[in-house]
Residue, then its C-alpha position, 0 to 999 in steps of 0.5 A: m124644633s131645635t137640634n141643639n141648644a146652641p147660641l146663634p152663629t155669628y159672622d165670626d163663625v162664617v169667617a172660621a167656616a171660610q178658612r175650613l173650606q179654603g181649597v176644599a169648596h169651589r170659590t164659585p164664579v159671579l156671572t153677569s147678564r147684560t140682557m137681564d140688566e137691560q130688562l130690569g134697568a139694574r146691575l145683577f150679579f149672579k153667585c153661581e152655587n150651581l157650580q159648587r161641588i155636588g152642584a149646590f151651596k149645601f156642600r159648604g155647610a156639610y163640610n164645615a159641620l163634619a170637619q169639626f167632628t171629634p175623633e169619636q164622632r168621626k168613627g160613628g159617622a154622619l147621618a142626615f135627612s134630605s130630599g137631595n142636595h144636603a144628602q149629596a153634600i153630607a155624603q161627599a163631605a164624609q167621603l173627603l173626611d173618611m167617615p161613614a154616612l147614612i142618608v134618609m131620603p124621600e122615595d120620590a127624590p130625583a133619581s139623579k140626586m139619589a144615585a149621586t148620594r150613593g155614588y159618594g159612598a153613602q148608604v141610603v134609607t128611603y121613606n114616604r115624604f107624605t106619610e112618614d116623619r123623616e126626623a123621627i126615622a133619622d133620630k131612631l137610626a142615629t141612636e141605634r148606630g151611634m151616628t151624629l145627625i146633621p140636619p139640613y139647615n137648623h145647625r150652627d155649623v151648617i148655617a155658618g158654612q152656607g154664609t160663606a157663599v155670600k161672604e165671597l160674593l160681597e168680597e168680589v162685588p161690594d156695595l150691593d143694594y139688594l140681595f136675593v136668596c133662595l129660601g127653604g128651611g133657611g140655612l142659606l138665608s140665615g147664613s147670608l144674613l150674617a155675612a151681609n150684615a157684616l160686609a154690606p149692612q146697607c144691603k136689603v136681603i130678600g128671602v124667596e120662597p115658592e108660593a105654595g110653601n110660604d111658611v117663613q112668610q107666614s111665620l114672620r107675619a105671625g111672629h113665631i114659627v108656622k108649620i105647613a103641610t108639605p108644599r106641592t111645588i117644582a122647587d123640591g129643595a124648598q118643600t120644607q114645612a117649617a124653618g128651624d128655631l136657629t134659622f128663624a131667629i136670624i131671619q126674624q132679626r135681620v131679613s128685609e122681606v120675604l117674597t114668593v114666586n110661583d112655579e111658572q115664574l121659576v120655569q121662566a127663570m130656568r129658561f132664561y138661565a139656560e138660553r141666555m146664560k148657558i147654565v143649568v139651574e134647578p127649580t129651587g135655584a131659580l127662586s132668587l131671579a124669579a123674585a128679582i123679575h116679578g117681586g115688584l121691588p124698585l131695582k131700577g138703577k140698583r145693584a143686586g146680588i142673585v144667589i143661585s142655590g143649585g143646579n141638580v135637576d134630572l135632565e129629562r125633568f129639566a127638558s120637560l119643564l122648559s118645553e111646557 
C-alpha cells in the first residue's frame, strides 16, 4: 500500500541524503576476509552497517526523512511501526532533531531492541504481530496525535537515505561485479539499486530474502506485489508480508535477481562473522553473505560487495543460535 503518491526517488535524492547525513551517520568500514575469499575464489567487500548508529542501516533513512520535516511536523513528532531497527532509528533521529517519537512495536520484539528504543526517548506501544494490523494501529495514533507516520521502507526519503550505504561502498570499492543486499520490505535494496545503477551500472545487484518469507521473489514472478502470511524465520528484520509500491517498482525495474536462504544458512554465516571476522551480525544481516555462499552464482574471480544490514540481536539468542 502506498503511503504517498510521490514519484519514485532517484540517485539525486541519494546524493542529497548523503549530504544531510554527513557528520551525523557513521561512514561505516568496509572489511575483507581472506578466508572467505579463498573459500569462494572471489574478492569480497563487507559494508558493515552493523557498526552504524543504532546498529543498523536504518538510521540513514530515518534521519534523512525526519531532517526534512516542516516546523509543524517537528512539533507533532514522528510515529513509526517496526520490529526493532527502524524503531530505534526513528527514536534516535527524533532525539537528535529534538522532536517527540512514538513507536508501534510487536510485543515479541527482541527485548534489547525495545529497551534501546525507549532508551532513545521514544514512547512504545505494543501489539500482537500475528493477530493485529500494525499499520491500522499506527494510522489511528497518527491521526489522534497529529504525528507524521514514517513507514519502515515505503517512503521516498527513507529509500534515498538507505541508498547512501551502497553509495559509500562503491566510492570506496568501485568495479564490483556483484552486490548482495539483505531484503525485507525493500528499502535497503531499492536504495542500493539507485546507487549501484548510477555508480556501477555493470554490477549485478542481488536481493536476498529468507526462504520462509520470499514475498518479493514471488512478486517478481507474478509481475505484481504478492502478500504472504507473516513468515516464521529467525531473520526478524525480514518478517515482512509484502514490499511497498515504491520499493517494488524500483526492484522490479533494476534488480538482477532475488535469492533465498534458509535459517540454517543464516546461522552458518553469523558463526563465520563471529569466529573469523570478530563481528556480531543479526540473522537478517547475514542474508547477504549466506546467498554469496549458497546462492550458486558464478563468483570465481569476481569482486562482490556484501551489505551487512545490522547487528542488533539479544546476546542470549545470539549464543543459543550459534551453539545449536
